[in-house]
Backbone bond lengths (Angstrom), bond angles and torsions (degrees), N, CA, C in turn:
res aa  C-N    CA-C-N  psi(-1)  N-CA   C-N-CA  omega(-1)  CA-C   N-CA-C  phi
1 M - - - 1.489 - - 1.529 108.12 -
2 D 1.297 112.00 145.48 1.476 118.90 176.37 1.553 108.81 -71.73
3 T 1.266 112.74 160.79 1.488 120.29 -177.55 1.478 111.14 -115.24
4 A 1.321 115.82 160.44 1.506 120.18 173.27 1.556 111.83 -69.71
5 L 1.305 112.93 149.56 1.493 117.70 177.97 1.514 107.03 -145.35
6 L 1.275 115.44 136.61 1.449 120.81 178.14 1.552 106.68 -112.53
7 L 1.359 118.46 138.85 1.382 125.57 176.62 1.448 108.56 -117.40
8 Y 1.384 117.95 121.44 1.472 120.90 -179.07 1.578 104.68 -101.44
9 T 1.354 110.83 135.41 1.513 118.35 178.00 1.419 108.17 -147.51
10 T 1.350 117.41 177.57 1.497 123.55 172.69 1.470 107.59 -133.80
11 F 1.349 115.09 151.89 1.510 125.24 177.76 1.531 106.87 -122.09
12 P 1.362 112.91 157.03 1.489 117.37 176.00 1.602 111.32 -62.71
13 D 1.253 112.75 -33.62 1.522 118.16 -179.26 1.514 110.47 -159.76
14 E 1.327 114.18 168.78 1.471 123.00 -177.09 1.575 109.57 -60.14
15 A 1.269 119.79 -41.34 1.524 122.06 -173.07 1.590 106.57 -64.65
16 V 1.288 119.88 -46.07 1.478 122.90 179.61 1.527 108.00 -63.83
17 G 1.296 119.86 -43.37 1.458 124.17 -179.88 1.579 108.70 -62.39
18 L 1.237 119.18 -41.40 1.498 122.45 -177.92 1.518 108.70 -68.13
19 E 1.372 115.14 -46.54 1.445 121.11 174.56 1.542 114.88 -50.36
20 I 1.291 110.65 -59.62 1.481 117.92 -177.80 1.567 109.73 -62.20
21 G 1.326 115.94 -43.87 1.438 120.92 -177.69 1.558 110.40 -57.18
22 E 1.351 113.19 -47.69 1.444 119.06 -176.87 1.532 111.18 -59.47
23 S 1.323 116.88 -43.38 1.503 122.88 176.68 1.537 109.21 -60.24
24 L 1.301 118.05 -40.94 1.495 116.34 -179.46 1.527 110.46 -68.94
25 V 1.280 120.64 -38.90 1.482 125.03 175.16 1.512 111.36 -63.40
26 R 1.378 117.06 -47.17 1.432 119.93 -177.72 1.540 111.26 -61.23
27 E 1.307 115.26 -35.41 1.479 121.34 -178.52 1.531 110.51 -85.54
28 R 1.307 117.40 3.04 1.468 119.94 177.14 1.535 116.98 68.40
29 L 1.316 112.74 17.79 1.465 120.02 179.69 1.595 108.50 -85.24
30 A 1.319 116.19 -15.73 1.454 124.72 178.04 1.456 109.01 -142.25
31 A 1.304 116.49 144.33 1.499 120.33 170.42 1.554 111.78 -82.74
32 C 1.323 116.11 -29.56 1.431 124.80 -175.26 1.524 111.07 -155.97
33 V 1.323 117.85 146.34 1.462 121.69 168.04 1.496 107.78 -133.87
34 N 1.360 113.31 124.49 1.398 117.37 177.13 1.559 110.12 -96.96
35 I 1.289 120.05 129.10 1.396 126.92 174.66 1.447 112.19 -109.75
36 I 1.341 118.61 120.48 1.423 125.77 -174.84 1.551 109.76 -116.85
37 P 1.321 117.19 97.45 1.499 118.79 -174.31 1.521 110.93 -78.16
38 G 1.322 117.78 166.57 1.414 121.44 175.63 1.452 119.29 93.52
39 M 1.316 116.13 7.45 1.503 118.10 -177.13 1.514 108.00 -80.78
40 R 1.343 116.92 139.48 1.431 121.75 170.97 1.466 111.34 -107.94
41 S 1.268 118.85 130.65 1.501 125.10 -172.12 1.577 113.04 -114.50
42 V 1.246 118.17 139.63 1.477 121.91 166.67 1.500 102.88 -125.35
43 Y 1.336 115.09 122.71 1.502 121.19 -174.84 1.534 110.93 -145.25
44 A 1.349 112.39 162.13 1.454 116.19 177.51 1.467 104.06 -98.89
45 W 1.428 115.02 139.88 1.407 122.64 -179.03 1.501 112.44 -150.35
46 N 1.243 122.29 116.70 1.493 127.71 -179.57 1.587 108.91 48.89
47 G 1.268 113.26 51.53 1.462 120.97 172.03 1.497 118.03 79.69
48 A 1.346 116.91 2.29 1.444 123.14 -178.91 1.487 112.72 -122.82
49 V 1.236 118.27 155.50 1.543 122.62 177.91 1.521 106.02 -98.84
50 E 1.329 115.01 119.57 1.532 124.76 -173.81 1.548 108.41 -110.84
51 R 1.239 115.54 156.92 1.459 123.99 171.07 1.532 107.01 -127.03
52 G 1.286 118.33 144.74 1.491 121.68 172.24 1.525 110.97 -163.86
53 A 1.302 109.81 166.50 1.470 123.08 172.51 1.615 108.57 -92.56
54 E 1.311 114.66 132.92 1.486 116.88 178.50 1.546 106.66 -143.16
55 A 1.312 111.60 -178.82 1.484 122.10 176.10 1.487 104.57 -127.20
56 V 1.342 115.44 136.25 1.401 122.11 175.85 1.497 111.58 -80.88
57 G 1.375 115.70 139.04 1.470 118.60 171.96 1.492 112.08 -120.14
58 I 1.315 117.13 128.31 1.474 121.22 175.07 1.597 104.95 -116.74
59 I 1.350 113.77 115.76 1.445 117.61 -179.70 1.534 110.07 -101.90
60 K 1.310 117.25 124.71 1.429 122.00 172.68 1.474 114.11 -97.80
61 T 1.316 110.94 115.68 1.514 120.16 -174.41 1.519 110.85 -137.32
62 R 1.333 116.57 -158.29 1.414 119.43 176.28 1.568 109.35 -133.99
63 G 1.318 115.60 148.13 1.486 124.19 -177.23 1.541 112.18 -39.86
64 G 1.313 112.21 -46.02 1.460 116.61 -175.51 1.557 113.88 -61.55
65 L 1.278 120.19 -16.74 1.463 125.40 -177.03 1.511 111.92 -105.19
66 R 1.330 117.51 8.30 1.454 122.27 -177.13 1.446 115.93 -47.78
67 E 1.369 121.41 -52.57 1.336 125.61 -174.90 1.533 111.44 -75.80
68 A 1.330 117.30 -38.34 1.421 121.36 -178.19 1.646 110.37 -69.04
69 V 1.290 116.84 -41.61 1.482 118.26 177.41 1.564 109.27 -65.50
70 A 1.254 114.99 -40.54 1.589 116.01 176.13 1.414 111.96 -59.30
71 A 1.335 114.24 -48.42 1.507 118.74 -177.79 1.560 111.44 -59.44
72 A 1.377 112.14 -46.97 1.485 118.02 179.38 1.560 112.50 -60.28
73 L 1.233 113.82 -44.65 1.500 123.04 175.70 1.536 111.14 -55.04
74 K 1.310 114.93 -54.37 1.465 121.25 178.55 1.579 113.92 -54.56
75 A 1.348 110.47 -45.14 1.493 115.47 -179.44 1.498 116.65 -64.64
76 R 1.348 116.16 -23.81 1.491 121.91 -177.28 1.442 112.70 -103.54
77 H 1.277 118.92 -16.32 1.485 123.82 -172.06 1.562 110.33 -75.94
78 P 1.394 114.82 137.71 1.450 117.02 179.07 1.523 111.29 -80.56
79 Y 1.313 122.80 -13.27 1.466 123.08 -178.00 1.481 110.10 -78.13
80 E 1.337 117.35 144.36 1.490 120.57 172.15 1.501 116.48 -57.11
81 T 1.285 114.82 -38.90 1.490 127.10 176.65 1.500 110.36 -137.01
82 P 1.401 110.86 86.53 1.509 112.65 179.54 1.456 109.91 -67.94
83 I 1.376 119.25 150.57 1.452 122.14 172.60 1.557 110.17 -73.90
84 I 1.271 116.98 127.12 1.476 122.19 176.67 1.512 105.60 -132.62
85 L 1.254 119.26 104.94 1.345 124.93 178.91 1.552 112.45 -122.30
86 F 1.323 118.25 118.62 1.468 119.03 -174.72 1.509 107.22 -91.67
87 L 1.275 115.45 131.85 1.502 125.68 176.58 1.531 109.40 -115.49
88 S 1.310 116.37 119.75 1.452 119.99 179.58 1.511 110.13 -100.52
89 P 1.343 116.00 109.86 1.473 120.73 177.14 1.547 108.93 -60.96
90 S 1.365 111.51 141.76 1.459 118.93 173.68 1.532 113.42 -63.89
91 G 1.234 118.03 -16.61 1.473 125.33 -179.22 1.527 116.17 -177.05
92 A 1.237 119.39 176.95 1.491 119.28 174.29 1.587 106.90 -149.92
93 D 1.282 113.74 148.64 1.429 119.89 174.03 1.601 105.28 -62.08
94 A 1.322 115.21 137.87 1.487 121.55 -176.55 1.485 113.99 -54.66
95 A 1.332 120.77 -34.48 1.466 124.05 178.40 1.434 110.52 -71.36
96 T 1.391 115.49 -43.78 1.436 121.30 -179.52 1.551 112.48 -62.26
97 L 1.358 117.66 -43.69 1.347 122.11 179.64 1.466 111.94 -68.51
98 S 1.320 120.73 -38.02 1.470 125.03 175.41 1.536 111.73 -60.01
99 W 1.344 115.98 -44.06 1.492 121.21 174.64 1.534 109.51 -62.51
100 L 1.234 117.82 -48.63 1.490 119.96 -174.29 1.530 106.91 -60.21
101 L 1.319 118.78 -51.23 1.472 122.73 -176.15 1.567 109.25 -61.57
102 A 1.304 118.71 -41.66 1.430 120.61 -179.14 1.519 112.96 -65.45
103 E 1.337 117.06 -39.56 1.423 124.31 -176.47 1.474 112.43 -75.21
104 T 1.303 116.39 -18.69 1.500 117.24 178.84 1.515 108.80 -112.80
105 G 1.317 119.96 23.21 1.453 121.94 167.31 1.519 114.12 74.18
106 A 1.339 117.68 24.82 1.498 115.01 -179.08 1.586 108.46 -74.10
107 G 1.280 116.18 138.11 1.413 119.99 -178.52 1.543 117.43 86.55
108 E 1.331 116.06 -2.59 1.421 122.53 179.98 1.491 109.57 -86.41
109 P 1.312 121.31 148.94 1.504 120.83 170.30 1.459 111.51 -62.83
110 A 1.274 112.17 146.33 1.476 118.77 175.12 1.412 112.21 -70.12
111 G 1.412 120.52 146.39 1.457 123.40 175.22 1.423 106.37 126.03
């Protein structure tokens, strides 16, 4: 059986995060995308320390879609190098996992 997978990312703002998140859910690459606005970031980029406002994105998907969801996120993301960090939960409630797998097409024939 496939497992739950979380993908942590950031977006330049809430609107961009919601737009990309909706496309991932509609394509069944994610069961849910949480967008948390109002994050302030301090980061190193091209040899300088930068500050900026961002929105956090938490993408709920399954392990079998790891590469596909990462590729789709990169293709849509406005950042040159979007943050893509995979977080593997140590487990999931049975009902949560069942929902996640169903909403991302696990067990359905390809095509």
